[in-house]
C-alpha positions, 0 to 999 in steps of 0.5 A, spaced: 782 916 660 779 920 655 782 917 650 788 913 648 795 916 649 796 916 641 798 921 636 791 925 637 792 932 635 791 938 640 787 944 640 791 951 639 789 957 642 784 959 636 781 952 637 784 949 630 787 942 630 795 942 631 799 936 630 805 934 634 811 939 633 818 939 634 823 945 636 831 944 634 836 944 640 844 944 640 846 936 641 847 935 649 852 930 647 858 928 642 854 926 635 857 924 628 856 930 623 850 930 619 846 929 626 841 934 628 838 934 635 831 937 638 825 936 642 819 933 641 813 938 644 808 933 648 803 934 653 805 931 660 798 928 660 794 926 654 788 924 658 788 931 661 785 937 657 790 943 657 796 939 660 802 943 660 807 942 655 814 938 656 820 937 652 822 930 649 829 930 647 831 926 640 837 926 635 836 925 628 843 922 624 841 923 616 843 918 612 849 920 607 846 923 600 850 917 597 847 912 601 844 906 597 836 906 595 832 901 596 828 897 590 824 902 586 829 908 588 826 910 594 831 911 600 831 906 606 826 907 611 829 910 618 829 907 624 828 910 631 831 907 637 830 908 645 834 905 651 831 901 656 831 902 664 826 905 664 830 912 665 836 910 661 839 915 657 839 914 649 842 920 645 849 918 647 848 912 642 847 916 636 854 915 633 854 907 635 847 906 632 849 910 625 855 905 624 850 900 625 845 903 620 850 907 615 845 907 609 838 910 613 836 915 617 837 914 625 832 917 630 834 916 637 829 918 642 830 920 649 824 918 654 820 923 657 823 925 664 830 922 661 837 925 662 836 929 655 829 931 656 825 937 660 823 936 665 829 931 668 826 927 673 833 925 677 832 923 684 838 923 688 834 922 694 833 915 693 840 914 691 842 916 698 837 912 701 839 906 698 846 907 700 844 908 707 841 901 707 847 898 705 851 901 710 848 896 715 848 888 715 841 887 716 836 885 711 834 890 706 826 889 708 827 891 715 830 897 713 826 901 708 823 906 713 829 911 711 828 909 704 821 911 704 822 918 707 828 919 702 823 917 696 817 922 699 822 927 699 824 926 692 816 926 690 815 932 694 821 936 690 818 934 683 811 936 685 814 943 687 817 943 680 810 942 677 811 935 675 805 930 674 808 923 675 802 920 672 804 923 666 810 918 666 808 911 664 809 907 658 803 909 654 805 916 654 812 914 652 809 910 646 805 916 644 811 920 644 814 915 639 808 916 634 808 923 635 815 924 633 814 920 627 808 925 625 812 931 627 819 929 623 814 927 617 817 920 616 811 916 612 814 909 615 820 907 620 822 901 624 822 901 631 828 898 635 827 897 643 831 894 648 829 891 655 824 896 658 823 900 651 821 894 648 814 895 651 813 902 649 815 900 642 810 894 641 805 899 644 807 904 639 807 899 633 800 897 635 797 904 635 801 906 629 800 900 624 801 905 618 807 908 620 810 901 622 815 898 617 817 893 622 820 892 629 826 890 633 826 887 640 832 886 644 831 883 650 824 883 650 820 885 657 813 882 655 807 886 657 803 883 663 809 879 666 810 879 673 817 882 673 819 882 680 815 876 682 819 872 677 826 875 678 828 871 683 827 864 679 829 867 673 836 868 676 836 861 679 835 859 672 841 862 669 845 860 675 843 853 673 844 854 666 851 856 668 852 849 672 853 852 679 846 852 682 848 849 688 854 853 689 850 859 688 845 857 693 850 855 698 853 862 697 847 866 698 846 862 705 853 863 707 853 871 706 846 871 709 849 868 715 855 872 715 855 879 711 861 881 708 864 888 708 867 892 702 870 899 701 868 903 695 866 910 693 859 913 695 856 914 688 854 921 689 860 924 693 865 920 691 868 919 698 870 912 701 865 908 705 864 901 707 858 897 705 855 891 708 852 886 703 848 879 705 847 874 700 841 877 697 845 883 696 850 879 693 845 875 689 842 882 686 849 884 684 851 878 680 844 878 677 846 885 674 853 883 672 850 878 668 848 883 663 855 884 661 857 879 656 865 879 658 863 878 666 858 872 664 864 867 663 867 868 670 861 868 674 861 860 675 868 861 678 867 867 682 861 864 685 865 858 687 870 862 690 865 866 694 861 860 696 868 858 699 869 864 703 873 868 698 868 874 699 874 879 697 873 877 690 867 881 689 870 887 689 870 889 682 862 888 682 861 892 688 865 898 685 861 897 678 854 897 682 856 904 685 856 907 678 850 903 676 846 907 681 847 914 677 846 911 671 838 912 671 834 918 672 830 914 678 824 919 678 822 917 671 824 910 673 819 909 679 814 913 676 814 908 670 815 902 675 810 904 680 804 905 675 806 900 670 809 894 673 809 894 681 802 894 682 801 887 678 806 884 682 805 880 689 812 880 692 811 873 695 816 870 699 820 865 694 825 859 695 831 863 692 834 870 694 830 876 696 833 881 691 834 887 693 831 891 687 824 888 689 825 890 696 827 897 694 822 898 688 816 895 693 818 900 698 819 906 694 812 905 690 808 904 697 811 911 699 809 914 692 802 911 692 801 912 684 795 909 681 796 903 677 796 904 670 791 901 665 794 895 661 794 896 654 794 891 648 800 891 644 802 887 638 804 881 642 798 881 646 793 875 644 787 877 639 789 884 640 786 890 636 790 896 633 788 903 636 790 908 630 789 915 628 784 916 623 785 921 618 781 926 622 785 925 628 780 921 632 782 914 635 779 908 631 780 901 633 780 895 628 782 888 628 788 889 624 793 886 628 790 880 629 790 878 622 796 875 619 797 880 614 797 886 618 802 884 623 809 888 621 815 884 621 818 883 628 825 880 630 826 878 637 833 877 640 835 874 647 841 873 650 842 866 653 844 868 660 840 874 661 836 873 668 833 880 667 829 878 660 830 870 660 830 868 652 825 862 654 820 868 656 821 871 649 821 865 645 814 863 648 811 870 647 813 871 640 812 863 638 804 864 636 805 871 633 805 871 625 811 875 622 815 874 628 822 871 629 826 869 635 834 868 635 838 866 642 845 868 642 850 864 646 854 866 651 850 873 651 847 877 657 842 883 657 842 888 651 844 883 645 846 889 640 851 892 645 855 886 646 854 882 640 857 883 633 853 878 630 847 881 633 848 887 630 849 884 623 842 880 624 838 887 626 841 890 620 840 884 615 833 884 618 832 892 616 835 891 609 830 885 608 825 883 613 822 877 609 829 874 608 830 868 613 837 866 612 841 868 618 847 873 617 851 870 622 851 864 627 848 866 634 850 860 637 857 861 637 859 864 644 864 870 644 868 867 650 868 860 653 866 859 660 871 859 666 869 853 670 871 853 678 879 851 678 880 854 671 883 860 674 887 861 680 882 866 683 885 872 686 883 880 687 890 882 686 890 884 679 884 888 680 887 892 685 893 893 681 888 896 676 886 901 681 893 902 683 899 900 679 905 902 684 906 894 686 907 893 679 914 896 680 916 890 683 916 885 677 918 891 673 924 891 677 926 884 677 925 884 669 929 890 668 935 887 672 934 880 669 935 883 662 941 887 664 944 881 668 943 877 661 946 882 657 952 883 662 953 875 662 953 875 655 958 880 654 963 877 659 962 870 656 964 874 649 970 877 653 972 870 656 971 873 663 966 867 665 959 870 666 955 863 665 951 863 671 949 871 670 947 868 663 943 863 666 940 867 671 938 873 667 935 868 662 931 865 667 928 871 669 927 874 662 923 867 660 919 868 666 916 875 663 915 872 656 912 866 658 907 870 663 905 875 658 903 869 653 899 866 658 896 872 660 895 874 653 891 867 652 885 869 656 880 871 651 876 875 656 880 880 659 875 882 664 876 875 667 883 877 670 880 882 675 878 875 678 884 870 677 890 869 673 892 862 670 895 857 674 901 857 670 904 863 673 905 859 679 909 854 676 913 860 672 915 863 678 919 857 679 924 860 674 924 866 678 926 861 684 932 858 679 934 865 677 934 868 684 938 861 686 943 862 681 944 870 682 945 868 690 951 863 688 954 868 683 953 874 689 957 870 694 963 867 689 970 869 691 972 876 689 965 877 687 963 885 686 958 888 691 953 889 685 952 882 684 948 882 690 943 886 687 940 881 682 939 876 688 936 881 692 931 883 687 929 876 686 928 875 693 923 881 693 920 878 687 918 872 690 915 875 696 911 879 691 909 873 687 907 868 692 906 872 698 901 877 694 899 876 687 898 869 688 895 869 695 
């Protein structure tokens, strides 16, 4: 490489040095008032003279004029955020971030090649190849040839569009961060990265120490880690934390022997299709699901059910996985992974599940055959030196980062049950770095700030005073209790109701008839025309509805209802049996009106619905 990918000025047509520049552009997503959007104009490859210019999307939410100033009367330092992936969009979080940091400018930067940058490196061909692999029950490792063809088709299309994939890697993304600060004119700012983007943020901080006020790293993906080689063991370790390692292994083994079929929607066409998932595929889906804090509590009960053969319970996660296939710009994802990650992994056979992600990524990168990128030192690299831009624009290197005084404050957050970026690895990575602090959040998965109010408080407090050691909240308080095997009555019926609420007509009719029965019985009692049985039958039905509602409302994590319901519902159903029995007695009494049969029939239908469908 001719020079490090840092904020080195480029030469214009007349030969004069030019700094990085931006151009305004209408915001492509909904943003709060006071936000402007635009593009950073950047070379596609900084190591190639006269490389073509690409556009990297960004948004700036400006702090209100009445925002409180820092000590000394200066405005609060801005913060720049980038999503992970690689290939995840960022701009849609502008409003969310502006609420996190109301007193400072918030800059949100897309990744080059991302959804709101130009060119956009989407790759629907690869998505199609992945879906095609899942059509068949065999192991993915034996079916990668069609995927490789689709990957080559995407690569050829991007090259026909004059995209140089070698320009889309971590070093260039980090340089975009450095260039944007210079182009926007901020003397200093905080860097905020999550998951993959912690890598370019750390690299940007090492290359731009004068402009870095501090660094926030959520779900740290440390440089030099062998992510693919470590992923299976990391997932198994998370299952051990949840106390279900043996059941998880049993589930993988059973489904590898007998794959399960699931009907879902094609993520590209939205048409119905059937996929065949073996144990390794299901393990991959569960690993992705553990990113979500509201899914984590149900995983122990879910895995136990799957190991027992209740494969239909996975349906909610299968449907969500399809949406995940359209959440990234896969051309950008593979450009980064094939240069910065895959070449440094050996993909050995492991004792744990062979995760689908590693198989697919290895196959695509083998087809693309991009050169491995040079490993660059960042703030967490032991004995690293800092590359910065001198006043005349030339790259310079000094040992500032290795000295305690030059390391900017660093806050690292990790989720207890995150299998993708385990907190243990993050804690070890920052343990010897001066000025770095780590906090682990109980009950949380990936991307702490998105699901933890305490995490957001801690980040905001760090930006207000990086030197403060007092914690703004307790990261050890889990948001939801874990649902252990046996805590819920496992059923997929509630999820099916969420997809089609038509079957809810049965309990609605039963409760309505019970209420009418209760009121009519009370009227008859007041008029001294009997009605005691109707009152008792109606009261039993209404009590069933009220107790069931209270039981469901007591579940803190609403996502758990997609996989099971409280055992109490089965016992409350006995009230429906009592109500129906009393209604039958009332209906067949001498001289009873024909309409008396309606509550009895409604009760019988409800009992069949409850025990034959909902709780089955």
